[in-house]
RODO-2510 file (C-alpha; in nm, 4 decimals, decimal comma):
residues 589
     n   res          X          Y          Z
     1     m    12,1839    11,1126    -3,6444
     2     t    12,1530    11,3048    -4,0119
     3     t    12,2915    11,1074    -4,3051
     4     d    12,4555    11,4554    -4,4816
     5     k    12,8537    11,4641    -4,4906
     6     k    13,0325    11,7055    -4,3336
     7     k    13,2205    11,9552    -4,4999
     8     v    13,5994    12,0834    -4,4089
     9     l    13,7633    12,3923    -4,5282
    10     i    14,1333    12,4150    -4,6151
    11     v    14,2959    12,7772    -4,6861
    12     d    14,6205    12,8277    -4,7656
    13     d    14,7361    13,0919    -4,9820
    14     e    15,0032    12,8534    -5,1400
    15     p    14,8515    12,6072    -5,3653
    16     a    15,0635    12,3616    -5,3928
    17     i    14,9722    12,2885    -5,0295
    18     l    14,6006    12,3315    -5,0873
    19     g    14,7118    12,0138    -5,3571
    20     m    14,8954    11,8281    -5,1284
    21     l    14,6145    11,8902    -4,8635
    22     t    14,3440    11,8216    -5,0456
    23     k    14,5307    11,4706    -5,2016
    24     s    14,5599    11,3448    -4,8565
    25     l    14,2617    11,4018    -4,7031
    26     s    14,0954    11,2891    -4,9964
    27     v    14,0712    10,9180    -4,8405
    28     d    13,8647    11,0054    -4,6120
    29     h    13,6344    11,1103    -4,9306
    30     e    13,2965    10,8747    -4,7293
    31     r    13,3484    11,0887    -4,4302
    32     y    13,3415    11,3873    -4,5637
    33     e    13,3591    11,6724    -4,8296
    34     v    13,7022    11,8847    -4,8778
    35     m    13,6740    12,2229    -4,9740
    36     t    13,9320    12,4963    -5,0255
    37     a    14,0177    12,8628    -5,0006
    38     e    14,3369    13,0605    -5,0972
    39     d    14,2502    13,3751    -4,8780
    40     g    14,0961    13,4622    -4,5542
    41     s    13,7973    13,6564    -4,7648
    42     k    13,7548    13,3327    -5,0055
    43     a    13,6568    13,1495    -4,6459
    44     l    13,4692    13,3695    -4,5155
    45     e    13,2545    13,4208    -4,8905
    46     i    13,2372    13,0293    -4,8783
    47     l    13,1326    12,9927    -4,4983
    48     s    12,8362    13,2547    -4,5727
    49     r    12,6893    12,9464    -4,7916
    50     e    12,7835    12,5934    -4,6581
    51     d    12,7436    12,4532    -4,3710
    52     v    13,1357    12,3772    -4,2653
    53     s    13,2132    12,1777    -3,9376
    54     l    13,6012    12,2346    -3,9692
    55     v    13,8491    12,4665    -4,1151
    56     v    14,2043    12,3972    -4,1292
    57     s    14,4168    12,7564    -4,2198
    58     d    14,7319    12,8615    -4,2147
    59     i    14,8347    13,1557    -4,0307
    60     k    15,0561    13,3577    -4,2280
    61     m    14,8202    13,4872    -4,5667
    62     p    14,7641    13,8406    -4,7028
    63     g    14,4861    14,0421    -4,5989
    64     i    14,2691    13,8299    -4,3257
    65     s    14,5117    13,6148    -4,1468
    66     g    14,4587    13,3238    -3,9977
    67     l    14,4538    13,4167    -3,6264
    68     h    14,1737    13,6992    -3,8181
    69     l    13,9991    13,4436    -3,9930
    70     l    13,9766    13,2589    -3,6306
    71     t    13,8291    13,5261    -3,4453
    72     q    13,5601    13,6315    -3,7152
    73     i    13,4633    13,2232    -3,6705
    74     r    13,4400    13,2252    -3,3239
    75     d    13,2057    13,5514    -3,3332
    76     n    12,9933    13,4459    -3,6302
    77     y    12,9573    13,0635    -3,6652
    78     s    13,0703    12,9471    -3,2755
    79     h    12,9623    12,5442    -3,3633
    80     i    13,2862    12,5542    -3,6870
    81     k    13,6093    12,4078    -3,5207
    82     v    13,9377    12,5663    -3,6232
    83     i    14,2831    12,4263    -3,6627
    84     l    14,5811    12,6165    -3,7338
    85     m    14,9172    12,5516    -3,8937
    86     t    15,2171    12,7656    -3,9638
    87     g    15,6026    12,7097    -4,0482
    88     f    15,6634    13,0554    -3,8113
    89     g    15,5047    12,9233    -3,4628
    90     s    15,5883    13,0939    -3,1372
    91     e    15,5037    13,0384    -2,7770
    92     e    15,2995    13,3610    -2,8187
    93     m    15,1438    13,2687    -3,1134
    94     r    15,0266    12,9400    -2,9962
    95     n    14,8640    13,1134    -2,6570
    96     q    14,6572    13,3170    -2,8813
    97     v    14,5015    13,0569    -3,0795
    98     k    14,4409    12,8975    -2,7339
    99     e    14,2747    13,1921    -2,5948
   100     n    14,0821    13,2569    -2,9378
   101     g    13,9336    12,8943    -2,9073
   102     g    14,1358    12,7772    -3,1587
   103     l    14,1190    12,3542    -3,1224
   104     h    14,4593    12,3089    -3,2138
   105     f    14,7981    12,4625    -3,3551
   106     l    15,0226    12,2996    -3,5861
   107     e    15,3582    12,4165    -3,6580
   108     k    15,4710    12,2855    -4,0307
   109     p    15,6085    12,0488    -4,1095
   110     f    15,3709    11,8156    -3,9702
   111     s    15,2441    11,4384    -4,1122
   112     a    14,9272    11,4624    -4,3391
   113     n    14,8412    11,1467    -4,1055
   114     h    14,8438    11,3642    -3,8174
   115     l    14,6156    11,5774    -3,9428
   116     l    14,4063    11,3032    -4,1202
   117     n    14,3476    11,1778    -3,7376
   118     l    14,2929    11,5028    -3,5990
   119     i    14,0348    11,5244    -3,8345
   120     r    13,8941    11,2037    -3,8545
   121     e    13,8586    11,2621    -3,4329
   122     q    13,6605    11,5836    -3,4740
   123     i    13,4120    11,4762    -3,7473
   124     t    13,3950    11,1470    -3,5542
   125     y    13,3569    11,3563    -3,2131
   126     d    13,0345    11,5403    -3,3546
   127     d    12,8557    11,2024    -3,4413
   128     v    12,8916    11,1013    -3,0934
   129     g    12,9529    11,3689    -2,8270
   130     f    13,0400    11,1871    -2,5258
   131     a    12,9027    11,0414    -2,1779
   132     g    13,0383    10,9774    -1,8763
   133     t    13,0178    11,1272    -1,4944
   134     l    13,3439    11,3699    -1,4766
   135     n    13,5159    11,4055    -1,1273
   136     n    13,7505    11,7022    -1,0083
   137     v    13,6005    11,9101    -1,2470
   138     q    13,4115    12,2137    -1,1555
   139     l    13,0686    12,2834    -1,3371
   140     t    13,1188    12,5897    -1,4199
   141     d    13,4782    12,5267    -1,5467
   142     l    13,3025    12,2382    -1,8050
   143     i    13,0376    12,5322    -1,8783
   144     q    13,2939    12,7649    -1,9858
   145     m    13,5124    12,5326    -2,2090
   146     c    13,1833    12,4018    -2,3477
   147     c    13,1009    12,7626    -2,4936
   148     l    13,4216    12,8761    -2,5153
   149     s    13,4811    12,5775    -2,7544
   150     g    13,1319    12,5912    -2,9416
   151     l    12,9928    12,2408    -2,8599
   152     s    12,6427    12,1402    -2,8685
   153     m    12,5536    11,8804    -2,5735
   154     g    12,3450    11,8049    -2,2391
   155     i    12,4202    11,7944    -1,8926
   156     s    12,2387    11,6199    -1,6477
   157     v    12,3169    11,7742    -1,2673
   158     k    12,1658    11,5519    -0,9776
   159     k    12,1817    11,6671    -0,6131
   160     g    12,0122    11,3871    -0,3992
   161     s    11,6046    11,3894    -0,5194
   162     q    11,6599    11,6534    -0,7202
   163     a    11,7264    11,6612    -1,0579
   164     g    11,8102    11,9148    -1,3338
   165     v    11,9408    11,9487    -1,6913
   166     i    12,1125    12,2361    -1,8981
   167     h    12,0901    12,2510    -2,2836
   168     i    12,4050    12,4382    -2,4646
   169     k    12,4049    12,4551    -2,8626
   170     d    12,6728    12,6064    -3,0413
   171     g    12,8608    12,7150    -2,7253
   172     n    12,5542    12,9482    -2,6134
   173     i    12,3391    12,8291    -2,3376
   174     i    11,9264    12,8018    -2,4565
   175     h    11,7752    12,6123    -2,2002
   176     a    11,7477    12,4506    -1,8624
   177     e    11,5375    12,2593    -1,6541
   178     c    11,4840    12,1748    -1,2563
   179     e    11,1844    12,0520    -1,1018
   180     d    10,8840    12,2767    -1,2452
   181     n    11,1592    12,5492    -1,2911
   182     i    11,2457    12,5992    -1,6872
   183     g    11,4893    12,9174    -1,8517
   184     e    11,7146    13,0866    -1,6213
   185     e    11,5434    13,0405    -1,2744
   186     a    11,6130    12,6943    -1,3568
   187     f    11,9725    12,7282    -1,4791
   188     y    12,0566    12,9798    -1,1542
   189     k    11,9067    12,6900    -0,9273
   190     i    12,1004    12,3857    -1,0480
   191     l    12,3985    12,6616    -1,0434
   192     t    12,4046    12,7293    -0,7053
   193     w    12,3797    12,3776    -0,5700
   194     e    12,6697    12,3326    -0,3059
   195     s    12,7102    11,9359    -0,4242
   196     g    12,5832    11,6814    -0,6512
   197     k    12,7182    11,5298    -0,9591
   198     f    12,7048    11,5893    -1,3433
   199     e    12,7118    11,3823    -1,6198
   200     t    12,7835    11,4991    -1,9993
   201     m    12,5383    11,3485    -2,2382
   202     g    12,5769    11,4249    -2,6332
   203     a    12,4618    11,6640    -2,8744
   204     v    12,0549    11,5571    -2,7472
   205     p    11,7611    11,7027    -2,8968
   206     v    11,7105    12,0281    -2,7254
   207     p    11,3865    12,2211    -2,6370
   208     e    11,2540    12,5259    -2,7467
   209     a    11,4919    12,7716    -2,6459
   210     t    11,4548    12,9948    -2,3476
   211     i    11,7632    13,1331    -2,2492
   212     n    11,9316    13,4369    -2,4890
   213     k    12,1710    13,5435    -2,2251
   214     n    12,5597    13,5488    -2,3092
   215     y    12,6927    13,2666    -2,1417
   216     q    12,9791    13,4875    -1,9145
   217     y    12,6388    13,6821    -1,7611
   218     l    12,4749    13,3880    -1,6840
   219     l    12,7912    13,1825    -1,5174
   220     l    12,8367    13,5290    -1,2906
   221     e    12,5402    13,5949    -1,2150
   222     a    12,4581    13,2371    -1,0899
   223     l    12,7541    13,2999    -0,8611
   224     r    12,6455    13,6664    -0,7492
   225     i    12,3238    13,4600    -0,6532
   226     s    12,5073    13,1698    -0,4832
   227     d    12,6974    13,4504    -0,2672
   228     e    12,3771    13,6743    -0,1245
   229     k    12,2397    13,2857    -0,0294
   230     e    12,5682    13,2451     0,1590
   231     k    12,5405    13,6736     0,2700
   232     k    12,1928    13,5425     0,4041
   233     r    12,2913    13,2223     0,5841
   234     d    12,5666    13,3664     0,7202
   235     s    12,3263    13,6969     0,8575
   236     s    12,1010    13,4250     0,9796
   237     e    12,4117    13,2123     1,2336
   238     d    12,5161    13,5528     1,3148
   239     n    12,1317    13,6428     1,4247
   240     i    12,1014    13,3402     1,6156
   241     e    12,4243    13,3994     1,8510
   242     g    12,2826    13,7117     1,9403
   243     i    12,5628    13,8625     1,7260
   244     s    12,4362    14,2025     1,4754
   245     s    12,5261    14,2038     1,1413
   246     s    12,8054    14,5049     1,0249
   247     p    12,5847    14,8355     0,9896
   248     v    12,5114    14,8907     0,5912
   249     s    12,7059    15,2074     0,5203
   250     d    12,6754    15,4582     0,2012
   251     n    13,0780    15,4504     0,1680
   252     i    13,2889    15,2625    -0,1141
   253     r    13,4295    14,9882     0,0750
   254     l    13,7978    14,9799    -0,0536
   255     l    14,0649    14,6720    -0,0518
   256     i    14,3665    14,7399    -0,1240
   257     v    14,6365    14,4903    -0,3099
   258     d    15,0006    14,5898    -0,2954
   259     d    15,3257    14,3365    -0,1626
   260     s    15,4731    14,6712    -0,0094
   261     p    15,3408    14,7659     0,2783
   262     m    15,4786    15,1250     0,2197
   263     m    15,2665    15,1847    -0,0887
   264     c    15,0020    15,0215     0,0731
   265     k    14,9943    15,2682     0,3460
   266     i    15,0531    15,5470     0,1026
   267     l    14,6999    15,4479    -0,1503
   268     s    14,5178    15,3694     0,2067
   269     d    14,6098    15,7591     0,3262
   270     i    14,4992    15,8679    -0,0178
   271     f    14,1980    15,7117     0,0000
   272     t    14,0701    15,8051     0,2902
   273     g    14,1293    16,1445     0,2535
   274     d    13,7999    16,1372     0,1071
   275     e    13,5290    16,0617     0,3720
   276     s    13,3175    15,8515     0,1154
   277     i    13,5751    15,5986     0,0411
   278     e    13,6312    15,3516     0,2999
   279     v    13,9391    15,1059     0,3278
   280     v    13,8212    14,8060     0,4451
   281     g    14,1962    14,6506     0,4421
   282     t    14,4650    14,5475     0,3121
   283     a    14,6310    14,2210     0,1224
   284     e    15,0186    14,1912     0,0376
   285     n    14,9329    13,8916    -0,2232
   286     g    14,6324    13,7907    -0,4372
   287     e    14,5508    13,4643    -0,2301
   288     e    14,5203    13,6616     0,1133
   289     a    14,3224    13,8854    -0,1050
   290     l    14,0731    13,6371    -0,1896
   291     k    14,0391    13,5378     0,1352
   292     k    13,9735    13,9071     0,2453
   293     i    13,7465    13,9606    -0,0189
   294     s    13,4956    13,6560     0,0896
   295     e    13,5306    13,8017     0,4565
   296     l    13,5449    14,2149     0,3743
   297     k    13,2988    14,2191     0,1118
   298     p    13,4871    14,5453    -0,0527
   299     d    13,2943    14,7558    -0,3143
   300     i    13,6206    14,8006    -0,5278
   301     i    13,9489    14,6625    -0,5539
   302     t    14,2897    14,8223    -0,6703
   303     l    14,5490    14,5661    -0,7622
   304     d    14,9064    14,5369    -0,7875
   305     v    15,0275    14,3836    -1,0989
   306     n    15,3755    14,1965    -0,9996
   307     m    15,3185    14,0058    -0,6389
   308     p    15,4931    13,7129    -0,4954
   309     v    15,2731    13,3703    -0,3614
   310     m    14,9759    13,4590    -0,5976
   311     d    15,0136    13,7576    -0,8683
   312     g    14,7470    14,0247    -1,0076
   313     s    14,7011    13,8555    -1,2943
   314     t    14,5465    13,5246    -1,1269
   315     a    14,4054    13,6606    -0,8742
   316     l    14,1943    13,8587    -1,1283
   317     k    14,0938    13,5384    -1,2602
   318     h    13,9692    13,4131    -0,9757
   319     i    13,7749    13,7534    -0,8988
   320     m    13,5962    13,7585    -1,1887
   321     i    13,4595    13,4088    -1,1373
   322     k    13,4328    13,3496    -0,7662
   323     s    13,3758    13,7180    -0,6509
   324     p    13,2391    13,9677    -0,9129
   325     c    13,3777    14,2832    -0,8426
   326     p    13,4890    14,6066    -1,0146
   327     v    13,8942    14,6204    -0,9845
   328     v    14,1042    14,9247    -1,0710
   329     i    14,5078    14,8409    -1,1553
   330     i    14,7727    15,0897    -0,9681
   331     s    15,0593    14,9889    -1,1364
   332     s    15,3946    15,1856    -1,2870
   333     v    15,4102    15,2682    -1,6209
   334     g    15,7357    15,1219    -1,7171
   335     s    15,8249    14,9558    -2,0365
   336     s    15,8475    14,5619    -1,8359
   337     s    15,4680    14,6585    -1,6868
   338     q    15,2600    14,7961    -1,9902
   339     m    15,1855    14,4797    -2,1824
   340     n    15,0823    14,3442    -1,7992
   341     v    14,8220    14,5765    -1,7882
   342     i    14,6668    14,5439    -2,0850
   343     d    14,6142    14,2073    -2,0482
   344     f    14,4399    14,2761    -1,6800
   345     l    14,2350    14,5183    -1,8974
   346     c    14,1007    14,2107    -2,1447
   347     l    14,0728    14,0255    -1,8546
   348     g    13,8276    14,2704    -1,7249
   349     a    13,9872    14,5140    -1,4898
   350     a    13,7739    14,8485    -1,5494
   351     d    14,0699    15,0805    -1,5191
   352     f    14,4059    15,1719    -1,4752
   353     i    14,5730    15,4123    -1,2900
   354     k    14,9617    15,4776    -1,2236
   355     k    15,1153    15,4473    -0,8654
   356     p    15,1650    15,7856    -0,7060
   357     v    15,5234    15,9805    -0,7296
   358     k    15,5709    16,2620    -0,4796
   359     n    15,6400    16,5879    -0,6753
   360     e    15,4403    16,8292    -0,7164
   361     a    15,2142    16,7017    -0,9357
   362     f    15,1159    16,4768    -0,6534
   363     k    14,7944    16,6447    -0,5437
   364     q    14,6920    16,6769    -0,8942
   365     h    14,7452    16,2847    -0,9676
   366     q    14,5374    16,2146    -0,6025
   367     k    14,2220    16,4048    -0,6938
   368     q    14,2673    16,2055    -1,0297
   369     m    14,2810    15,8730    -0,8085
   370     i    13,9842    15,9415    -0,6209
   371     d    13,7471    16,0263    -0,8995
   372     s    13,8463    15,7497    -1,1011
   373     i    13,7861    15,4685    -0,7925
   374     h    13,4502    15,6537    -0,7690
   375     l    13,3608    15,6233    -1,1267
   376     a    13,5045    15,2369    -1,1389
   377     a    13,3066    15,1613    -0,8213
   378     k    12,9732    15,2155    -1,0221
   379     a    13,1209    14,9722    -1,3129
   380     k    12,9019    14,6983    -1,4052
   381     i    13,1108    14,3664    -1,3881
   382     s    12,7922    14,1584    -1,5639
   383     n    12,8263    14,3716    -1,8608
   384     f    13,2375    14,2724    -1,9203
   385     q    13,2963    14,0549    -2,2110
   386     r    13,6502    13,9442    -2,3342
   387     a    13,7495    14,1101    -2,6663
   388     k    13,8326    13,7914    -2,9089
   389     t    14,0693    13,9764    -3,1534
   390     a    14,3925    13,8196    -3,3792
   391     i    14,7097    13,9976    -3,4453
   392     i    14,7097    14,1145    -3,8514
   393     t    15,0100    14,0118    -4,0190
   394     s    15,0147    14,2156    -4,2981
   395     k    14,8756    14,5430    -4,3907
   396     k    14,8615    14,7124    -4,6973
   397     e    14,8263    15,1084    -4,7233
   398     n    14,6119    15,2943    -4,9301
   399     k    14,8911    15,5164    -5,1081
   400     q    14,6244    15,7176    -5,3121
   401     r    14,4753    15,8827    -4,9251
   402     e    14,8491    15,8847    -4,7583
   403     n    14,8109    16,2761    -4,7408
   404     t    14,4752    16,3675    -4,8113
   405     p    14,3589    16,5918    -4,5325
   406     c    14,0058    16,4501    -4,3280
   407     s    13,6641    16,4825    -4,5604
   408     s    13,4905    16,3887    -4,2088
   409     i    13,6112    16,3960    -3,8137
   410     m    13,4746    16,1480    -3,5822
   411     v    13,5631    16,1092    -3,2196
   412     v    13,5482    15,8340    -3,0078
   413     c    13,5748    15,8864    -2,6417
   414     s    13,6125    15,6289    -2,4053
   415     g    13,6863    15,5548    -1,9993
   416     a    13,7018    15,2974    -1,7430
   417     g    13,5542    15,0101    -1,8608
   418     g    13,6230    15,0970    -2,2474
   419     y    13,9470    14,9897    -2,3191
   420     t    13,7806    14,6314    -2,4291
   421     e    13,4907    14,7759    -2,6686
   422     l    13,7804    15,0230    -2,8390
   423     i    13,9729    14,6971    -2,9345
   424     k    13,6843    14,5504    -3,0632
   425     f    13,5724    14,8364    -3,2310
   426     v    13,9122    14,8820    -3,4073
   427     s    13,9117    14,5336    -3,4713
   428     l    13,6556    14,5826    -3,7336
   429     l    13,7362    14,8716    -3,9024
   430     p    13,7850    14,7976    -4,2607
   431     r    14,1731    14,8734    -4,4323
   432     d    14,0311    15,1904    -4,6594
   433     f    13,7994    15,4214    -4,4905
   434     s    13,7507    15,8223    -4,5986
   435     a    13,6764    15,9403    -4,2613
   436     c    13,9453    16,0488    -3,9876
   437     l    13,9071    15,8941    -3,6598
   438     v    14,0291    16,0366    -3,3256
   439     l    13,9796    15,8040    -3,0158
   440     l    14,0543    15,9453    -2,6607
   441     q    14,0901    15,7052    -2,3887
   442     a    14,1088    15,7843    -2,0615
   443     m    14,4379    15,6720    -1,9864
   444     p    14,7998    15,8154    -1,8450
   445     p    14,9932    15,9903    -2,1297
   446     e    15,2539    15,7384    -2,0853
   447     f    15,0129    15,4678    -2,1205
   448     l    14,9256    15,6032    -2,5100
   449     n    15,2147    15,4246    -2,7354
   450     p    15,1997    15,0907    -2,5618
   451     f    14,7862    15,1039    -2,6262
   452     t    14,8137    15,2628    -2,9839
   453     e    15,0915    14,9446    -3,0491
   454     y    14,8717    14,6802    -2,9117
   455     i    14,5310    14,8105    -3,0851
   456     d    14,7375    14,8575    -3,4571
   457     k    14,8338    14,4621    -3,4355
   458     r    14,4321    14,4213    -3,4252
   459     s    14,3001    14,5782    -3,6753
   460     l    14,3226    14,6363    -4,0658
   461     a    14,3415    15,0113    -4,0511
   462     t    14,6065    15,2366    -3,9575
   463     i    14,6352    15,3317    -3,5968
   464     l    14,8714    15,6286    -3,4569
   465     p    14,9498    15,7692    -3,1376
   466     l    14,8441    16,1353    -3,1287
   467     q    15,1325    16,3792    -3,1635
   468     n    15,1428    16,7156    -3,0802
   469     d    15,0145    16,9209    -3,4179
   470     s    14,9073    16,5823    -3,5583
   471     p    14,8029    16,6483    -3,9037
   472     l    14,4215    16,4421    -3,9520
   473     l    14,4106    16,2968    -4,2864
   474     s    14,1450    16,0819    -4,4417
   475     g    14,1863    15,6893    -4,3456
   476     r    14,3599    15,7186    -4,0748
   477     c    14,2569    15,6322    -3,6799
   478     y    14,4654    15,8840    -3,4203
   479     v    14,4636    15,7763    -3,0632
   480     g    14,4688    16,0345    -2,7686
   481     t    14,4281    16,0547    -2,3757
   482     s    14,1499    16,3032    -2,2507
   483     e    14,4266    16,3386    -1,9504
   484     n    14,6214    16,6117    -2,2478
   485     s    14,4544    16,8726    -2,3454
   486     l    14,4396    16,9295    -2,7246
   487     k    14,2165    17,1816    -2,9967
   488     l    14,1771    17,1656    -3,3342
   489     n    14,3808    17,3980    -3,5438
   490     s    14,2608    17,4989    -3,9110
   491     l    14,5284    17,5722    -4,1524
   492     e    14,5727    17,5809    -4,5234
   493     k    14,7571    17,2508    -4,5521
   494     g    14,4219    17,0813    -4,3418
   495     y    14,2953    17,0169    -3,9890
   496     f    14,5508    16,9920    -3,6897
   497     l    14,5261    16,8816    -3,3355
   498     c    14,7266    17,0118    -3,0753
   499     s    14,8040    17,0966    -2,7106
   500     d    14,6370    17,3329    -2,5539
   501     s    14,7711    17,4702    -2,2405
   502     g    14,6121    17,6653    -1,9208
   503     v    14,2979    17,4115    -1,9518
   504     s    14,1981    17,2553    -1,6323
   505     k    14,1190    16,8587    -1,6474
   506     s    13,7244    16,8996    -1,5801
   507     g    13,6989    17,0848    -1,8927
   508     r    13,9544    16,9357    -2,1699
   509     t    13,7036    16,7472    -2,3187
   510     d    13,4844    16,9800    -2,3406
   511     k    13,7239    17,2534    -2,4560
   512     c    13,8582    17,0238    -2,7358
   513     l    13,5080    16,9009    -2,8676
   514     q    13,4567    17,3107    -2,8574
   515     s    13,7290    17,3490    -3,0810
   516     i    13,6039    17,0650    -3,2903
   517     a    13,3091    17,2028    -3,3066
   518     d    13,4127    17,5945    -3,3923
   519     y    13,7378    17,5038    -3,6542
   520     y    13,5645    17,2011    -3,8885
   521     p    13,2300    17,3470    -4,0929
   522     k    13,1115    16,9520    -4,1733
   523     d    12,9278    16,7392    -3,9803
   524     v    13,0929    16,5753    -3,7176
   525     l    13,0296    16,2344    -3,5283
   526     v    13,1084    16,2122    -3,1529
   527     v    13,0813    15,8645    -2,9985
   528     l    13,0457    15,8061    -2,6314
   529     m    13,1852    15,4852    -2,5000
   530     s    13,1858    15,2820    -2,1324
   531     g    13,3450    15,5486    -1,8521
   532     a    13,3913    15,8247    -2,1412
   533     d    13,4442    16,2162    -1,9926
   534     v    13,1884    16,3779    -2,0797
   535     g    13,3095    16,7343    -1,8689
   536     d    13,0338    16,9497    -1,8223
   537     l    12,8511    16,8319    -2,1647
   538     d    12,9240    17,1947    -2,2933
   539     g    13,1639    17,0153    -2,5585
   540     l    12,8543    16,7871    -2,6531
   541     r    12,6170    17,0535    -2,6821
   542     s    12,8368    17,2698    -2,9512
   543     i    12,8700    16,9772    -3,1497
   544     k    12,4387    16,9128    -3,1516
   545     e    12,4548    17,2878    -3,2033
   546     k    12,6473    17,2625    -3,5326
   547     n    12,4304    16,9606    -3,6768
   548     g    12,7084    16,7264    -3,5514
   549     r    12,5877    16,3392    -3,4703
   550     i    12,6162    16,2054    -3,1259
   551     i    12,5782    15,8120    -3,0261
   552     a    12,6401    15,6541    -2,7276
   553     q    12,7624    15,2413    -2,6731
   554     k    12,4699    15,0629    -2,5518
   555     l    12,4143    15,1458    -2,2000
   556     n    12,3186    14,7514    -2,1423
   557     s    12,6616    14,6309    -2,2809
   558     c    12,8888    14,8966    -2,0614
   559     m    13,0961    14,8687    -1,7635
   560     v    13,0687    15,1965    -1,6463
   561     p    12,7133    15,3505    -1,8292
   562     y    12,7129    15,6494    -1,5859
   563     p    12,8923    15,9471    -1,7744
   564     l    12,6106    15,8088    -2,0808
   565     e    12,3368    15,8243    -1,8938
   566     k    12,4028    16,1853    -1,8248
   567     a    12,4233    16,2921    -2,1900
   568     i    12,1330    16,0620    -2,2244
   569     e    11,9642    16,2078    -1,9897
   570     a    12,0425    16,5822    -2,1034
   571     d    11,8707    16,5010    -2,4467
   572     l    12,2299    16,5190    -2,6621
   573     v    12,1913    16,1480    -2,7626
   574     e    12,0324    16,0469    -3,0893
   575     q    12,0527    15,6761    -3,0895
   576     e    12,2371    15,3651    -2,8417
   577     a    12,4858    15,1384    -3,0874
   578     s    12,6612    14,8373    -3,0663
   579     h    13,0569    14,8956    -3,1330
   580     a    12,9315    14,6655    -3,4676
   581     e    12,6831    14,9262    -3,5768
   582     i    12,9629    15,2150    -3,4643
   583     a    13,1966    15,0678    -3,6940
   584     r    12,9437    15,0445    -4,0012
   585     q    12,8742    15,3863    -3,9928
   586     i    13,2710    15,4257    -4,0502
   587     t    13,2103    15,2096    -4,3363
   588     d    12,9334    15,4056    -4,4665
   589     s    13,0890    15,8115    -4,4077
***
């Protein structure tokens, strides 16, 4: 065990509170060293050069809030534990702290001794770890808990005479051994055992790392392999009994989940209107859906939000862990359901489409729904990663650029599977940048305002909904929907995006990008994210012909990479980049 003294960082913009907490914690000076920072920026600077074990931070601070600081720590220093405190707590805030991996949530005023005991518990826990056989807990649940909490430990697993061990370091699965197997092969073998016992060890010495993939992918892949084994076993049993297995079909196998029999009938009629879609079943709640998923093995699922017995949110969580499959949320877009839809997208749903309504636009909506199913069915669920972002509690406007026409334009096109990538992207934007950003997400127009409000709360930058005749200003980020026809106009006061009537859906993105290429005299940067609407590629070709640049999200991180592959195969994309690398290009512009 190392004899180096642990370090605890206290972050608060109130000097009096910093002084009081420092004095209270000084009684443990032999156990750990107390450091202080008066804001989130100073805290991140300290973390970049000091080996800190635990951070205790206020939530409401100017600039970088405690929640944003928590997110940064989870992304860059996963081994550091975080306790957040506030005098203005709410249940929503408590849930955010929990979802983003916070250790404890303290509401002021609280006893200094209470905080003292929490810190002692964690510092001691780091030194000794814990051991013992765990009952009534699934191995996958334990691994997720360890990874989300940024822990380091070994897990010994036994099944009869077989034995294996999984090593986790700072919340990452780095090594596994099972008999003669090591690395990923050993990890998958252990997790596909149907029975056995497992026991946790402390932070044991770790061999050389043999696994470098994120834990979400590893767990989902293990579940897929386990499912394949079950399918083979079932197939073998069927053959023994003389029962032929179901014929292989190239059709998209769709399961509809909705508590309304009438809606199930309407959706079935819509989707069976396409010969390549086969509705293999319906379910009236989440519990029934989980049973039918196991029986029917659908390629894609449509899921309602509000249902009895088991609601859509609970069902989606089970699907993502136990039976990973593309899920499209089909819901009304009333104010009561809008935030629920965003939560579903953040849990791994590939896309969201409106429930059909019998009106003059019904046939057009029907085609859009079918197109969405075709695209989402190609989603690679193993590439999904939750967007761990925090709410920004305060923003400072840059008054100097308040009405400055844009000096450069960047257009981000996103679609199915791209919601979480946009959320992560905007959370990395700096407060001050000179470019004008236009985010075009394929979504119903009624969803524009709530989605804009959601991402604006998670970005230091100013995010605004793109309205008709919006002036494009420097340092602003506008969110629009590719379901609306837009074109760029150039006037004496600058550039404006306005509606472009008479353009078919298939040509909207092309026409928008062509107008930008025609009217904007400087270089333009276009970014393609998961599921982006690339049209017939005519708009992208216009951008490239006018010396604009086109980059794409890295394909191996896309839930729906097909449209991006189409642009890459046409030799229109100059590079692939992560959302973090894309955000850096904004800073450098």
